N, C-alpha and C positions, 0 to 999 in steps of 0.2 A: 365292760370295763368298770372297775370300781372307782370309788372316789379317792382312794389312797389314804395315806396317813402322813400329813405334812410334818407333824411334830416328830414322828419316828424318822422320817427322811432327814430332817434337820439334825437330829441327834446322831444319826449314822454318819453323815458327812462331817460333822464336827469331830467325831471320834476318829475318823480316818485321817482328817487333816492334822490332828494333834499327834498322831502316831508317826507322821513323816518328818524327816529332817531335810533341810535344804539340799544336802549332799545326795539324798535319795532321789532327787528329781533334777539333778544337774545344776543346782543353784549354789551360789556362794553364800555362806552363812552371814558374813558381815558382822556388824556390831552385836554386843550382847543382847539377848532377847528376854523379854519380860515373861513370855509364856512359852510352853513347849510346842514343838511342831511348826508347821508352816503358818504364816499369817494369811488372813483371808485375801489380801491384795495379791499375794504370791500365787494362790490358787487361781484367782481371777485372771492373772497374766498368763498362766500356763493353759488355761481353758479358753483364752482369747475372748473373754467377756468382761464387762465392767465390774469393778469392785462392788458397786452398789447392787448390781444384779445378783452377784454371788451372795452378798450379805443378806439380801431379802430371802433367798432360798434357804440359807442356813438358819435364818430366824423365822422360817415358816410364814413369811409375809408375801403379799403380792400375788400375781397370777401364777398359775401352775407352769413350771418350766417345760419347754419343748423337748422333744426327743433329742434334737440336735444339741441343745444345751446340756442335757443330762449326759449324753455321750462324751461331750467335751470335758465335763467335770470328772467323769469316770476316767478319762485319759489322764487328766491332770493329777488325780489322786492315785494313779497306778492301780486301779481296781481290776480284779479278775473278771472274766465273762460272767460268772455266776453273781459276783457282786454288782456288776453293771445291771444285770437283769433285776436284781433285788432293788436297786435304786429306782428303776422304772416302775416296778410294782408299787413301791412306797409313794411314788408320785401319781399313782392312779392310772398308769399307762401299761399297755401290753408290751413286754420286752420285744425289741426288734429281732428279726431273724438273725441267726448267728453270722450269716455272711454279710449282713448290712452293718457298716461301721458307724454311720451317723455321728462322726467325730470321735468315736472310741478307738483307741489303739491297744493292741494286745499288751498286757502288763509285762509279760516276759520279754517281748521284743523291746518295750520301752526301757527296761533295765539295761539291755545291751546297747540301745541307742544312747542312753545317758553315759555309759562307760566309754563309748567310742568318741564322744563329743569333742575332746581336745585335739584329736589327731586324724580321725577318719570321717569324712562326710557320709551321712547315712540318712535314710528316710524309711517310713513305713507306709505301705499301701494295702488296700483290700484287693479283691480279685477282679475288680473293674478299674484298677489303677487309680482309685481315689487316694490322694495323698492325705493321710490322717496325722502324720507327725514328721517333723524334721529336727535334726539337731542343728545347732547354730552354724556349724561349719557348712552344712548342706544348704542352709539358707543363704550363706555368703556365696556358695558355688552356683546355685540355680535361681536364687530369689525366693521370696515367700510363696509357697504353693499350698501349704496346709490350711491357710486361713481363707481360701477362696470359697465361693458358694456355688451351688448348682453344678452344672456340667463342668465348669471351670476347675472343680476340684479334681477332675480326672486327668492324669498325666497324658493318657493317650488322646483325649480330646484336645488338650492344649498342644500336643505335638502337631496335630493336623490343622489347628486354627490359630495358633499364636506364633507369628514370625519372630517376635522378640525372644521367646524361649528357645525356639529352634536355632536361632542364629548363634547361640553359644556352642553348638555342636559343629564339628568339621563337616563342611558340605558334602564331601565324598562319602560320608557315612549315612546321610539322610535317608536314602532309599532303603538300605539294608535295615536300619533301625526301625523305620516305619513298617517294614514287613514283619520284623520280630514282634513289635507291639501289637499288630493286627492279628498275627497268628496266636498270640497269647490271649487276646480278647475273644477269639473264636473258640478257644478251649472253654472259657466261662460261658459263652453264649450256648455252646452245645450242652453244657451241664445244666443250665437253667434257661431253656428256650422260651419259657413263658414269663420270666421275671420282668416286671415292668421297668426296673432301673436299667437292666441290660438292654432291653429293647429300646428304651429312650436314648441311650448312648449311641447305639448302632444307627438308629434312625436319624439322629441329629448329625452324626458324622457323614452319613450317606447324603444328607441334604446339603451339607456345607462344604464338603471337600471332594473334588474330583479325584485327587490322589487316593483318598481313602476308598472311594468306590472301586478304583482300579485294583487296589491292593486287596480289598475284601473279596473281589471276584476271583482271586488266585486260589481260594479255598485252602489256604495253608493253615495247619493246626499244630501248634507246638508251644508248650508252656515255656515261659521265659525264666531261665535259671542262671545264666551267666553270659556276659558279653563284654567286649572291649570297646571303650569309647574315647574319643579325643575331643576335648572341649577347649575353646579359646575364651579365657576369662578376660574381661576388660581391664582388670587391675594386675593380674599376675601372669597372664599369657597362656601358653600352651600347657595343657594338662592331659597326660595319657593315663587312663584309668581302667582298672579291671572291675567290672560291676558284678558282684555275686549276689544271688537272691536266696535268702533263707526263709523257708515257709514254716509257720507255726501251725501244727495240726489242729489245736483246739479252736482257733479263730479263722484259719485259712488266710490270715494276713501275711504279708511278706516284708522282711527287712532287706533293704537294698543297700549294700556296702559299696562305696567308691574307693577302691584301694589303688594307691599309686603304683604304676609299673616301675619295677627296679631299673636303675640305670638311665632314667629319662629326665631326672631333675624334678619330677613331679612332687616327690615327697617334700623337697625344700620349698617348692612354690606353694604347697598346701600349708606349710608352716607359716609362710608369709601371709597367705590368705587368712589364717587364723588370727593374725594380728591386725591387718588393715581392713579385712572384709567384714569383721563382726563388731567393730567398735561402736557402731550406732544401732545395732540390732537389739531388740527386746528378746527375751527368751522365747523360742519358737517351738511350737509343737506342730521331700519332696523328694526318671529313673534315668 
């Protein structure tokens, strides 16, 4: 590992920040700006770090940023995978494996996520269901998932260990959804049998959830591509949704769309959720 080039890293981040407009990342421009591009505090919010922390990185001051922070900044600035890897090298770190998100979200999927934000709840996950980005309507629907740490970043982990999240879904669907999530996880486990992150997730779920142990023992293998879900939201009521999964080949990450089922009143309730459910939410960067 080399020592990196903090000045070059600062210059690169500053240049990328100045090229972005608020509308490029799903923000409202607001009052007239004195400088081009995003403000540092806006990048910090999008990356879920403090403004002071981001300023220190862009000014080449302080401790070397962690891989997780670099991934979150790459997500906030809508960097490509190659640009993300470049940022890690400038920081003196080996780029993470392409299948490891570490806070990074595929730039192409982020563009779609931003475009969907006003009307369709959507989130981005990696292949172990780590939620790396949500639009604000998805945060209003499921709660903030992308900002979690450790195993709690994984939706499948939360499904089997977090009753509050699970309670939003219709009880009659719980068993079938659990089977779908586990069958999808087994696809990843088979593709990377020696990966420590995959192994840690499976081991933790095996230790903590009897339901997961029973479901894992079924040996079902099927990638998750589409499913129908019924949610009971505490503010807007019953939501009948078609969840479609769009996979990006370069990163292996998935965009999960929560489309309203026609004729159910769900579209109107999502419009209401867009008003009452996101009023107190900061910009968020959850299936």
